[in-house]
N, C-alpha and C positions, 0 to 999 in steps of 0.2 A: 133460139134455144133448140138443141137437138131433140126431137120427137122420140117418145118411147111409150111402151104400154106395160101394164101389169097383168101377167098372165097367173091365175090362180088355179092349183090342182086341189080338189077336195078329195082326199083318198080315205078308204077305211082300211084299217090294219087287218089284213087277211088272217093274221096269225092270233089276233086278239081273241079273248074270251072273257066270260064274266061280265059284270055291269058295265055300263057306259063310264068312260073316263074322260077327264078333260083333255080336249085335243091338244096335240102338239102343232106348233106352228114355226115354220122356217121361211126365211128369206134366203134365196139363192141368186148370187151374183157371179157371173162368169164373163170372160172376155171383155172387160172393160176397156183394155188397151189404152189407158191413160185418157179416155174420153171424159169431158165434163158434160153432165146433163143439169143445166141450171148453174147459177153463179157458184163456183166451187163445189159442184155436185150437190147443191143444196135441194133441188127439185127431186133428184134421186133419193136423197136421205129423207125427205119428207114422205116419199111413197113407201120407204121401208118402216118408218114409224108408223104409219096408217095401218101397216100389216100387223103391226104388234107381234113380232116374231120373238120366240123363245131363244132362238140362236140364229146368226148369220152364217151362212155357209158359202165359201168362195170356191169355185171349180177351177181357178187357174186362169192366166193370161190377163191378169189385172194391170200388167205393165206391157210395154213394147220391147222385145228383146232385139234390139238394134244398137250398133255401136253409137255412142254419144247420147243415148236416151237416159232420162232421169225418172226415177220412181216417185216423184213428190206428188203427182195427182193421186195416184192410187193410195199413197201413204196417207194423205190429208184426208181422204175418204175413210179409210179403215181407222184412222185415229179417232174421228167422230163417231164411228159405228162402235167401236171397242169400248167408249165411254158410256154406252147404254146397253150392250149386249155381249155375251159370248161370241167370239168370231173365230171361226176355223177355216183354214186355207190350205188347200192342196195346191199341187204345181200344175200348171200347163206346159205346153212346148216351149213358150217364150221364157218362162222363168227357168225350165230346165236347160235350155241351151245356154242361157246366161250363166248357168251354174257350171257347166261342164267345159265352156270355152272362155274362161277368163281372159285369155290372150287376145280374144276378139272383143268382148263385152266389158273389158275392164272390171272394175268394182261394182257393177251394177247389182248382181246378185247378191254379194256379201252385204253391201249397204242396205238393201232393201230387206233382206231377211233379218239382219241385225236389228234393224228398226221396229220390224214386226214383232221380234221377241220382247223388246224394250216396251211396247205398247200392250203387251199381254196377248197378242194374237197367237192362237195355236197353229203352228205351222205342221203339216203332215206330209212328209217326204217318205212314201212307203211306211207309214205308221198309222197309230190309231189313238184315239182319246175316248174317254167315256164321260157322259154327263148324266145328272139325275134331273129329269124335268117332269114336273107335276107327279112324283112318285115313281116314274118310270125310267128305267135304265135306257140310254141311248148311247150307242157306240158308233163313232164316225171314223171311217178309213180313208186315208188318201193315197191313192195310186199314182206312182211315177214310173212310166214306161220309157224304155230307151228310145233313142233317135231312129233307129230302124223301123219302128212301128209307126212312124210319121213320114216316111219316104214318099216323095212325089212320083206319080207314074208307076208305082210299085206296091202292091198290097202284100202284107205279110200277116199270116194268121197268129193270133195272140192265143196260146194254149191256156186253159184254165189252170193247169198246173203252175204257170208262171205267176198267176195271182197268189196261188196258195204259198208259192215259195216266198213271195215278198210280203205277203200279208197275214199268213196263217189262214184259218177258217173263220167264217163269222161266228161271233158269240151267240148261241142258241137262246140264251137267256136274256137278250137284249134286242131292242129295235136297232136295226143295223143299216148304216147309211153308207154307201161307197161314193166317194168323190173320184170320178175317172174322167179325166178331160176329154178323150177321144172317143166318140160313139161308133166308131167303126168296129170296134170289137165288142160288140153289144152281146153276141153270143157266149163269149167268155164271161161277161159279167153276170148274165143270167145264170149260167152254170155254177158260177161261184156261190150265188145264193144269198146276196144281201137283200133285205127287205125293200131298199130303195136305192137306186143309182142314180147320180146326177152327173151329167155331161154337158159339154159346151163344144167349142172348137170350130163347128161348122158355120158359125155366124148365120144359121138359118139357111144356108145354101145360096146366099146372095139374092136370088129370085126364088120365092116360095111358090109351090104348086100345091094348094091345099094345106093340110095340117102337117103332113110328114115330109114330102118330097122337096128337094130344093134343086136348083139349077147345077151346082158344081160343089164338090168337096174340097178342102185345101190340098189334097193330093191330086186334084184335077180329075177325079172321077165324075162323070157326068150323071146327073138326076139320082143322087143318093136317096135312098128310101128312108134314112134315119137322120134326116136334117133338122127335124124339129118335132116336139111334141110328146106325148106318153105312149109309152110301148108297154104291153102287159104279157106276161108268161107264167103261167103257174100262179104261185104267191108272189113273183117278183115283179117289181115295176122299175122302168128306167124312164127318166125324163131328160130330154135335150133341149136346153134353153138356146134361144136365138142370139143371146149375148147382148151386152150393152154398148159395145163399141166395134171399131173395126180398125184396120191399118192397112197401108198400101193402096188398096183399092177400096175406097169409102163409099161404096154402092150398095143400096138396099132397095128392092122392089117388092111390094106387098109382102114385106118381112121387116116390121119395125124393131128397133131395139127393145130389149125386154128384159124386165125384172121378174123373176119367178117367185112366187109364194106358194107355200104347200101347207096345207092342213091335214093332219092324220088323225 
């Protein structure tokens, strides 16, 4: 069985006021890449259940965006999760490229997303949705950025105005969560102003040095400082998960697969 760990972040809502309220609990899955942890992902599912989340958030790359690939592993897991929890799914670069290049990836994106909608999974492609959890309004935003912001060997700055143009502004009367797959653009996420931003994409940097730094990013930048962990700036937090799977280069050193759980 593939080994993984559960990483819990216990956060206090910095914008909260008044008497103590029942905590919000979330499970964050990212970068599954069609990997199975336990028989039919049963071990992973059991870990989610133990966390008792109010909702499951998926940060993208649940599938592998390559010709001839099937989404069935991801769909089987999400089907079981949706039977028990609200599930909200944003796009990673693998889903995004399958969407924009059907001539290469065939029906992969269409079949995957059509089945997600049948299951009742909320799919956010530059969209938002609102939940009421324990009497609190929670708004989740899903950011999809274009391929130019994922280019290898070339970095392009993502202006905060691009987020505003795609998503509007965070609802000031709601606890806001931004699902933004690529942590490279953390400055823009902090400037945009969500209470909590959840990222993946880096797979922990393949080899992890301490809590934050990895060996290499997917755009082949060495020793990225934002490969993993919790980052704080003002009232905002960004959590970068190490991901649950990998593809092409199935290598992890001091960097286990990771289910992220969050208590606010």
